[in-house]
C-alpha positions in Angstrom: 180.6 125.0 142.3 184.3 124.7 142.0 186.2 121.5 141.5 187.2 121.7 145.2 183.5 121.7 146.2 182.9 118.6 144.1 185.8 116.8 145.6 184.8 117.7 149.1 181.2 116.7 148.6 182.3 113.2 147.6 184.8 112.6 150.5 182.4 110.6 152.6 182.0 108.1 149.7 185.7 107.6 149.1 188.1 104.9 150.3 191.3 105.8 152.1 193.3 105.7 148.9 190.8 107.9 147.1 191.0 110.4 150.0 194.8 110.5 149.5 194.2 111.4 145.8 191.7 114.0 146.9 194.3 115.5 149.2 196.7 115.8 146.3 194.3 117.7 144.1 193.1 120.0 146.9 196.7 121.0 147.8 199.1 122.9 145.5 197.7 123.9 142.1 198.8 121.5 139.4 199.9 122.6 136.0 198.2 121.2 132.8 201.2 119.1 131.9 201.5 117.6 135.4 197.9 116.5 135.3 198.6 113.8 132.7 197.4 110.5 134.1 200.8 108.8 133.6 202.5 111.5 135.7 199.8 111.6 138.5 199.8 107.8 138.8 203.6 107.7 139.1 203.6 110.6 141.5 201.0 109.0 143.8 202.1 105.4 143.2 198.6 104.4 142.2 197.0 102.6 139.2 195.1 104.2 136.4 192.0 102.4 137.6 192.3 104.1 141.0 192.5 107.5 139.3 189.4 106.7 137.2 187.4 105.5 140.3 188.4 108.7 142.1 187.1 110.8 139.2 183.8 108.9 139.1 183.3 109.4 142.8 183.6 113.1 142.2 180.7 112.9 139.7 182.7 112.7 136.4 182.6 110.1 133.6 186.3 109.6 133.9 189.7 111.2 134.7 189.7 113.2 131.4 186.5 115.0 132.3 187.8 115.6 135.8 191.0 117.3 134.4 188.9 119.5 132.1 186.8 120.7 135.0 190.0 121.1 137.2 191.6 123.4 134.6 188.3 125.3 134.0 188.0 126.0 137.7 191.6 127.3 137.9 191.0 129.5 134.9 188.0 131.0 136.6 190.0 131.5 139.8 192.8 133.3 137.8 190.3 135.6 136.2 188.6 136.4 139.6 192.0 137.0 141.2 193.6 138.9 138.3 196.8 140.6 139.4 197.9 137.9 141.9 200.8 135.9 140.7 201.6 133.4 143.5 199.5 130.2 143.4 199.5 130.0 147.2 198.1 133.5 147.5 195.4 132.7 145.0 194.4 129.5 146.9 194.1 131.4 150.2 191.8 134.0 148.6 189.8 131.3 146.9 189.3 129.5 150.2 188.1 132.7 151.8 185.7 133.3 149.0 184.5 129.7 149.3 183.8 130.0 153.0 181.9 133.3 152.5 179.8 131.8 149.7 179.0 128.6 151.7 178.2 130.6 154.8 175.7 132.7 152.8 174.1 129.6 151.5 173.4 128.1 154.9 172.9 131.2 157.1 169.6 131.5 159.1 169.5 135.2 159.8 166.5 135.0 162.1 168.3 132.4 164.2 171.4 134.5 164.6 169.2 137.5 165.5 167.6 135.4 168.2 171.0 134.5 169.6 172.0 138.2 169.7 168.8 138.8 171.8 169.7 135.8 174.1 173.0 137.5 174.8 171.3 140.8 175.5 168.9 139.2 178.0 171.4 137.0 179.8 172.9 138.1 183.2 176.2 136.2 182.3 177.5 134.6 179.2 180.0 131.7 179.1 181.9 130.4 176.1 183.1 126.8 175.9 185.7 125.6 173.3 188.8 123.6 172.8 191.7 123.8 170.4 191.1 126.2 167.5 187.5 126.6 168.7 188.7 128.0 172.0 190.2 130.9 170.0 186.8 131.8 168.6 185.4 131.6 172.2 188.1 134.0 173.5 187.6 136.4 170.5 183.9 136.5 171.1 184.3 137.1 174.8 186.7 140.0 174.3 184.4 141.7 171.8 181.3 141.3 173.9 183.0 142.4 177.1 183.9 145.7 175.4 180.2 146.2 174.8 179.4 145.7 178.5 178.6 142.0 178.6 179.6 140.1 181.7 181.2 137.0 180.1 184.0 134.5 180.3 185.7 132.0 177.9 186.7 128.6 179.1 189.0 126.1 177.2 189.5 123.0 179.5 187.4 120.3 181.0 187.9 121.3 184.6 186.9 124.9 183.9 183.7 123.6 182.2 182.8 121.7 185.3 183.5 124.5 187.7 181.5 127.0 185.6 178.6 124.6 185.3 178.4 124.5 189.1 177.4 128.2 189.0 175.2 128.5 185.9 171.5 129.0 186.2 168.4 130.0 184.2 169.7 133.6 183.9 172.9 132.4 182.1 173.7 131.8 178.5 176.3 129.2 177.5 177.7 129.2 174.0 179.8 126.3 172.8 182.0 125.8 169.7 182.7 122.4 168.3 183.5 122.4 164.6 183.3 118.6 164.3 180.3 118.3 166.6 182.0 115.4 168.4 184.2 117.1 171.0 182.8 115.1 173.9 184.0 117.3 176.7 182.5 120.4 175.1 179.2 118.8 174.1 178.9 117.1 177.4 179.5 120.3 179.3 176.9 122.1 177.3 174.3 119.4 178.1 175.0 119.8 181.8 174.7 123.6 181.5 171.3 123.0 179.9 170.2 120.7 182.7 171.1 123.5 185.2 168.6 125.8 183.4 171.0 127.8 181.2 170.1 128.8 177.7 172.5 126.9 175.3 173.8 127.6 171.8 176.1 125.3 169.8 178.2 126.2 166.8 179.1 123.2 164.6 179.4 122.2 161.0 177.5 119.0 161.6 174.2 119.8 163.3 172.6 116.6 162.1 175.0 114.6 164.4 173.8 116.4 167.6 171.3 114.2 169.6 170.4 116.9 172.2 167.8 119.7 172.0 170.0 122.7 172.7 168.1 126.0 172.4 170.0 126.9 169.2 172.3 124.9 167.0 174.1 127.2 164.5 175.4 125.5 161.4 178.7 126.8 160.1 180.2 126.1 156.7 182.1 122.9 156.3 185.8 123.4 156.8 186.9 119.8 156.0 188.9 120.9 153.0 190.8 123.3 155.2 192.1 120.3 157.1 193.2 118.8 153.7 194.6 121.9 152.1 196.0 123.4 155.3 195.5 126.9 153.8 193.5 129.0 156.1 192.5 128.9 159.8 189.8 126.3 160.5 188.0 128.8 162.9 187.1 131.1 160.0 183.6 129.6 159.3 182.7 130.2 163.0 184.1 133.7 163.0 181.9 134.6 160.1 178.8 133.7 162.1 180.2 135.3 165.2 180.7 138.6 163.4 177.1 138.6 162.2 175.8 138.0 165.7 178.1 140.7 167.0 176.8 143.2 164.4 173.2 142.4 165.3 173.9 142.6 169.0 175.6 146.0 168.6 172.5 147.2 166.9 170.4 146.6 170.0 170.6 149.8 172.0 173.5 150.9 169.8 174.1 154.3 171.3 174.7 152.9 174.8 176.9 150.1 173.5 179.0 152.4 171.5 179.4 154.6 174.6 180.6 151.6 176.6 183.0 150.6 173.8 184.6 154.1 173.6 185.3 153.8 177.3 187.4 150.6 176.7 189.7 152.4 174.3 193.1 152.7 176.0 194.9 155.9 175.2 198.7 155.2 174.8 
């Protein structure tokens, strides 16, 4: 676990001020000299006591122990990414590695395989998503369409309503809501379920969902992406989508590859 994992795991316990401190440490890499408490407190306009409370929230005895672990984490990162000179480049690669590692920890391969079979068995597949989640929906739609799936991606409330008027028990509706609280997306998925459609939800917070969708796929937490602003927030969902795609392609693979080849446009 890196220092960033420890900070992130403690965010829910932090005050607004402590979250601001967390944002500072999860942003640009900080040099050893700039980690001095006198410099940090002056930079952030906070007290020494606030810095100590922040360190304790992260699971350390005090700020000195926090600094030791911070520098240790960065040394490990530098060794793993030997040859890269720019700190921003290193941070991006580190965030990708972190997302892959977290995804591997939470993945339920059997569940993803079941989703791939749900896609195979459906007459039509619809994808719901808003904001960055809609980009995942559109990406998945394009990839599956090239394998012969009849599907569509929707990204606004009106389209959700119109589509729900035609879904039935032969349809599959897959929704993407990283936060798990995009009301229009969650609400539309519930309606699709009431109409008999099979339903799948991708979210980082499955425990907040109070409805029995057919499948709820947990994706790695991307909260630190919002703080560090380093890599695209849809990456955790794309990792799971890629796995489902690979499993789906493996079902009747020869026929799907034939269909895919027909979609290649010769320029």
